[in-house]
Structures are given as structure tokens and as C-alpha cells.
N, C-alpha and C positions, 0 to 999 in steps of 0.2 A: 563375438566378444561379450563376456558377461558384464552387465551393467550394474552399477551400485544402486542399492535401494534400501528400504527400511521395513520393519515389521508392520503387518496390517496394511491398511489402505484399500482403495477401490479403483476400478477402471470404468469410469463413466464414459458415455459417448462424448468425445471431445469437441466435435462440431467446430473445429478451427478452420476448416477448408474454405469457409466463406470469406475469410479475411487474411489468412496467414501469408498469402503471396501478394497482397495488395500494398503498394507503397504508401507511406504516410503522406497524407494531404494536409495542407494548412487550412484550418477553418477560417471563415471570414471574421474580421474584427467586429465584435458586437457593438451595436449602436448604444446599448446600455449594458454596463457590466455591474453585476451585483456581487460584491466581494465580501463574504462573511469574515468576521474577525476571529472566528473559531474554526480552524481548519486542521488542527493537530491535536494529538494527545497532550493534555496539560492545560494550563491556564490560557484563557482567551486573551487576545490583545485588546489594548485600549486605542481608540482612534487618535491619530496625531495630526489630522486635518479637520477642517470645518466645512460646513455647507457653504458653497460659493467659491471655494478654493479652486484654483487651476492646478492640475497635477500632470506630471509627465509619466510616461511608461517607465516602470522600474523604480519610481519614487516610493519611499516608505509611507504607508498610510495607517499602519497599525503597529504599536509598540508592545513588545512582549511583557507579560506580567510574571516575573519569576524565572527561575532557571529552566524549568520544564515548560517552555513556551517558545514561540518562534515568530519573528516579525512577518507582516503581511505587506505586499507591495501592489501598487497600481499596475494593472495588466494592459491598460490603454492610456492614452493621453486625453485629457478633457476636463470637464467641470464636475465637481462633487455636487450632486443634486440632492442627496439625502444621506443621513446617517440614522438608520432606523432598523427595527427588527423585521426580518424577513424569514420565510420558510427555509429550512435547511435540508439538504438531501439525505442526511443521516437520520432523519426522522425525529430528532430532538425538538424541544420547544424552539419557537422562533428565536433566531440569533441576530445580534446586532451586525449589520452589514454596511459597508460604504458603497453607495450607488453613484457610479460615474457615467456621465454622458460623453460619448466620444466626440472629439473635435475633428475627426477624420484625418488628422496629421500623423498619428501613431508615432509620436516623437519621444525618443529616449531621454531620460533625465541626464543632465550633464555631468554627474559626479561618478560615473562608472570608471573604474581604474583597471586597466589591462596589465597582466603580468606575463610576459613572454617566457620568463624563466621561473615559473611557478614552483617547480620542484626544488629550486634552490632556496625557497623561502623557509622560514622556521615553522615548526609544527604549530606553535601558538598563533602565528600570523595566518596560517592556512585555516585553522579552526575558527578564528575570528571572521574570516571571509565567509565560511560556511554558515556561521551563525547569522551574520548580517544579511546573507542572501535568502534567508528564510527557508532553507532546505529541510524537508522532512521526508520520511520514508514514503516512496511513491508506489510501494507494493500494496497499499491499502491501509496499513496500520497508522501511518502518518506520525510516527514517533520522531520528535525533533532530532535531526542528525547530529548536531553539536553535542547533545547529551550522550548519545551512543559513543561519541568519540572522546568522552571525558570519564574514563574509568577511575575508580578510587586509586590513590597513589600506591597502595599496597597490592593492587590487582594487576598482575602481569598479563598482557595480551600478546599472543604469539602468532595468531592466524586471523586473516580477514577472508571472508567468503562473500562473493557476489552471487546473489540469487537470480539466476536466469531460467529457472525451471518453468515459471508461468504455467502451473499445473491446472488452474481453473479452466473448465470448458469454455469455449467461445472466444476467450481473450487471446489477442495476438499482439498487443501493444509493445510489450517487452521484447518479443520476438523480432518485430520490425526495427526496434531501436538497435538491437544487436546486429542485425543484417545491414542496416543503413548507416549506423554511426558506431562501428566497433572501436574506432580510435578513441572516441570520447569515453566509452565505457571503460576501456583499459586504462586510459590516463586518469580517469576518476578513481579507479581502484588503486593506482599508484599513489595518488594524493592521500587517500585514506590510510594506506600503509605508511606513508611518510608521517602523517599526523600521529599515528599510534606507535611508530618506531618498530614495526615488524618487518620480517623478511619473507614470510610465506603467505601467498595469496592464491585463492582458487576461484574459478568461475564455474558454477554448477549449471549445466544445461541439459534438459531432457532430450532423449534421443529422437523425439518426433520433430526436432528442429535442426536438421542436418545443415541447412544453409547458414544458420546462426553459429553453429559449431565451427563451420568452415571459416566464416568471416572473423570470428573472435580469434581463432587459432592463427589465421594469417596475420592479424594485427599484432599478435605476440611475437612474430618473427622480427619485429623492429626493436625489440628490447635490447638495450645495451648490456654488456657483461656486468657492468656495475649496478644495474637495476636489480630489483628484488626478484625472487623466485615466484613466478606466476604460472599456474597450470589450469587447463580446462579439464573438468571432470564431467564425463558423459553419464547421465543418470537414466535409470529406467523410467519410462513414462508411466506414472502412477500418481494418483491423488491421495494425500496432499504432499507430494514430493517437495514442494517449495516451502513447507513450514520450517521455521528456524531450527527447532530441535531435531527434526528429521534430517535436514541438510547437514547439520553438525555431526550427527551420528554416522551418516553415510560417508561423509568426506574425511573426517578426522578420526572416527572410531570412538570419540568421547561422548558420553551421555550427560546432558544437562540435568542436574539433580532436580527432584520435585520441588516446585516453588522457586527454583533458581533462574537466573538469567544466563544467556550465552557467555557473558564475560566470566562467569563462575568457572568455566573450563578454558578460559583464555582465548575466546573467539568473539569476533564481532561480525555480524551479518548485515549486508546492505543489498538493496535492490539494484539491478543493473540500470534502471532509469534514474535512480537516485545518484548513482556514480556518474552518469552522463551530466546531470545537473551540477554536481560538484565540480566537474571539469569546466563547464561553462562559467561558473562563478569564479573559479581560481584564475582561469585564463583570460576571460573577457569582462569579469566584474558583473555579470548578469545575474540578477536575483531570480528566484523561481516564480515566474509569472505565467507559465503555460505548461502543458503536459500532453503526452500522447495517450489517447484512449481508443478502445475498440467499440464500434457501434455495429451491433449484429443481432441475430435472432431472426426467426421466420417472419416476425412482424415488421421488419425493416425492409423497405424497398431496395435500397442500395447499401449493403454493408460496407463499411470503410474503417480504416485506421486514420484518425484525425489528430492533428496537433492543434489544440484549442487553448485559448486564453482562459485563465482562471476568471470566473465570473460570467462566462458565456452561458446564456440560458439553455436548459435542456431542449426547449422548444426549437431553438435555432439549430442545435446540433442535429436533431431529428429531421428538420426541414432540409438541411444540407445533405442528408442521406436519403432523400426522396420521399420523406414522410413515412407515416405508419400505414400498414395495410389494414384493411377492415378485419375485425375479429380479434384485435389485440386484447389479451386478457390481463397482462401484467408487464410493467416496465421495471427493470432492476438496475440500480447503479452497482457496478462491480460484476463479479462472476455469479453464476447461478447457485453455487454452493454456499458462499459466504456473503453475497451481496445483499443490498437493502432494497426491498420493494418500495416504489415511490407512490405516494398518494396524490401527488401533483407534479406536473412537468414545469411548473413555474418556480424552479429551483436552479441554481447555477452549478457549473463545473467547479470543483474544488481540487485541492492538491492531491487528494486521495481518490479521485475519480479515474479508475483504471478501465472502466467500460460502461456502456449503456446498452442494455439488452432489452429488446421488445419481444415478448413471447405470445404466441397464439395459444388457442385452447389446447392444441395437441402437445405443446411444450410445457404449458403451465397447468396440466391436468390436476384437478383436485381429487383427493382420495378420502374416503370415510376412514376415520381413525378407529382401529379395533384394539381390543385388549392384547397385551403382550402374550405371545405364544411360547415364550421361553426357548426360542430356537438357538440363541447365542450368536447369531450372525454379527450383531453389533459389537460383541466382545472380540470376535475374530478380526474385524477390520479396524478397530480403534487404534490409531497410530500411537496413542499415548499409553496403551496397555490398561485402559480403564474398563469398567463394566457399565456401559451406558444404560442397560436395562435396569440395573439396580439403582443407579444414580437418578434415573428418571422417576422411579417409584418413590425414592426418598423425597424428591421434589414435590410429587403429587400429594404425599402424606405430610408435608411440612417437617420432615425429619432432617433439618438442616445440620445439626451437629453430627449425625451419622454420615451425612453426605460429605461434610468437611473431613471427617476421619477417613473417608474412602477416596480422598484426593480429588474432589470435584473441581477444585481450583486449577488443576492441571489440564482440564478440558480446554482445548483451543477453539472449540465451536466450528470445526471444519465441516460438519454435516455428513461425514461418512456413515455414521450410524443411521441417520434418517434415510439416506439414499438406499441402504441395504435392507432396511426394516420392512418385512412383508406386511406388518400391521400398520405401517405408516404413522407410528407414534411421533409426536412433536418433540423429539428428544432434545434438540438444540434449544428450543424455547424453554424447556424445563431446566436445562443446564444453566441458561442465562438467568432465569428467575432464581434458581437455587444459589448460584454464585453471588448474585446481588444480595440475597438475604444473609449469606455467610459473611460477606463483607460488612454489612450493617451490624450483625451480631458481634463481630470482632471489634468494630469501632466502639460499640457500647461497652464491651468488656474492658477495652483499653481506657475509656473514660472513667469507668468505675475504679480501675486500679490507680489512675492518676489522682483521684480524689481521696484515696486512703492516706 
């Protein structure tokens, strides 16, 4: 059977065998949870607790600032010991965090509201629950979910896609969520479709996850005739199959325009883990206080899939996986293609922590960067149809206007070009630098126009 796929892309060594058949284990409750107030795209939260306060699990501790923001909740019960700047795993400047010392009781806050008939609720009420639960995209982008579910009044949405591709090497967290909690994933999709008022839903899963395809398909057998139309789409295993624009093109045949968002073609994409969290919030009133992550790499003694509380130190996660082997050269949060290398392990699990990978010298080999040899391989594999070799040169020469005209802002920083480049040019770093400079130039131009 021919699998759906997209233009370009690469086939890296996926290295998922270490964890893809391992059941999700619950990480220990951290003695100290360090919970950053910036865990999502958009404005950081402001603390709504004070040092010395007693808090319960699920209690709101951070209030969002603005529409594109999302509340933060306590992941353990205990006492607020500090509200101070702490290192952040995304490598940004130190971020204000609420530091909670566990009381060992792990007691839920008393204001959780269950809804047995959640699909009978109004779209506005469901969206309010999603907002108050602090749910953001768990695929890594951490875009506040309630924002995605609030298209402009004149923008029709006709399709919802759940992303179960999990195309990054090593990662198997989404895979295990689909295998072990297919009901939650499907119900979460139905809730999203109810909020948006659409009838067509798809769950895209790469064909290297046959057990996940089987579990989700079996869960769909329980749909009532009155329910929405939901189908599983089996995708070719190829990186970056899980990128939003590629998923939309493959599943619907529609192409998101340059600079546009998925809703421009009437589509909303959510991660399968996000859908499961939406179900937990709507059914049981539980906010997002934990997540599943994969701990793997040749530098880890016992690779696992763990369900860990937000705020759990990376040091604890690694210790629960048998610790690091000798000779570890690099630790990455996320996948090897788009993840962030860590300069310290004294940082916490956040809502976007999909994995923690420890690489030995053989996995994290360093290469001498050589001049571009004009082979064109990066152009062949770019899923966005860009010319990374040219854009990289524009960045090196500070030709930001030319880079903008060549659609550098369409680059999604997937790393396919770096992976395939025989000269090992740091193309993603050049893209990020160039995109940042283009944004700065556009802001300056806008300010000049406003002053006229």
C-alpha cells in the first residue's frame, strides 16, 4: 500500500528501538519542583502566589499576561520556597520560576470540576476549560492551545488533524501515548472538533508505529453514528513528516501559503499528547501538570518513557534512568534534529520537554565546517522548497533583505539541510540568525512608517 508523504525530506537513523516498546513509567514526585513562569510561546505569566504560601497540586500559580499566554499550575503540593530567576532549558536568559518544596502528600486542589458529559457542553465552555487548564502544544512548539482554537470570525475551519507522526529520531513518547491511551487521544480530538464546529478529523501516524495505528483504529470503532468523521492516515516514515505544513499537504492536499498559518487553508493541527491533555481537562478538570517524555541515547544506562511532573529537575530524570554513562558529550532536550543542547542539568522539565537525550562521542561527533561545494543536496531535501545553500550565504554576508525576498521566514529549522550537507555547514544556525535580523529590520521599518 502506498503511503502518503511530501516533497523532500530525509531518512535519518531513527534509533527508536531503545524505547518504542517500553511502557510509560511514572517518575517520582520531585522533592523540589522548579516551575518556570514562561513555558509557552507568548507572554510569560505573573506569579499569583507568594513565598511561604501552601499550595496544592493543580492550583494556579501563574496568571497569563495577554491573549497569547497560558496559566501555570503547581505540579506538586507543598510550600512555595522561592520566586526567583532560574536557568531555563530553552537556553534563554534566566526565567522567573516558582520553587515548591513537596510536603509528600501530593494532594490535589479541591476546585477541580469533572464533566461526565463533556461533549454536550458548549464550544465556549470547553474552550474556557482548555484555557484554564494551561494546555499548550506538547509537540515542542508550546503554542497556547486556546489560541489555536480561536480563529478569526471570518475564517472557516473545516478540518482538524492530530499529529501522531513523531518523526524525530529517538523519541517515542507520543507513540506510547497512542498505544496506552488511545481513548484519551480520540476523545481529545472530538473535543477539539466540537470547539471548532468541524466534522472532519484525521490522525496522521507514520508507518513505523503499527501498534499505535492498531490501537487508535480500534478506539475509533466505538464512535457513534452521530459522531464526527474521523480517519487514521498512515504516513510514510520520513523526516520531517510531522511538520504542520507537510501534514496538511499530505492529508488534505492543500498547501499553506508562504508566511501563512494552517487556518489559512481551514485546518487546525494538534499533537496527540495535547489531545490527551485536553480530554483530561474536559473530563476530570485536571490542568497540565505533567507530560510523557523519552529518555534515551547511548549515554543513558536505562532508556525509558517517563511521565514526569512539570518542574522535575533533569538530574532526577537521568538518575531514575540509571544515570549517565562515562563519555557523554552532549545532552539534548527534545529530538536530535530540532532539540536544544543543555549547558547545565540543573533545569526542569517544562510543558515542551518531549525528550531528554544523552549522546556519546560517536553520536555527537563534531565535524570541521568546510566551504559549500554546490552539490545541491540541501535544496533536494528541503521540505519547504527553499535553497538553504543560498540562504546560508545571505546570512554569512549580512544580506538580510535578499534573504527575506528568498522566503527565509518560511524555514522551519528542521535541520534536514544540515543532516545531508557533506560540508557540514551550520545552516540552521545561519537561518535562525538571518530570520532574527529580518524580524528586527521589519520592526524598525514599521516604527518608521508609524512615525510618518
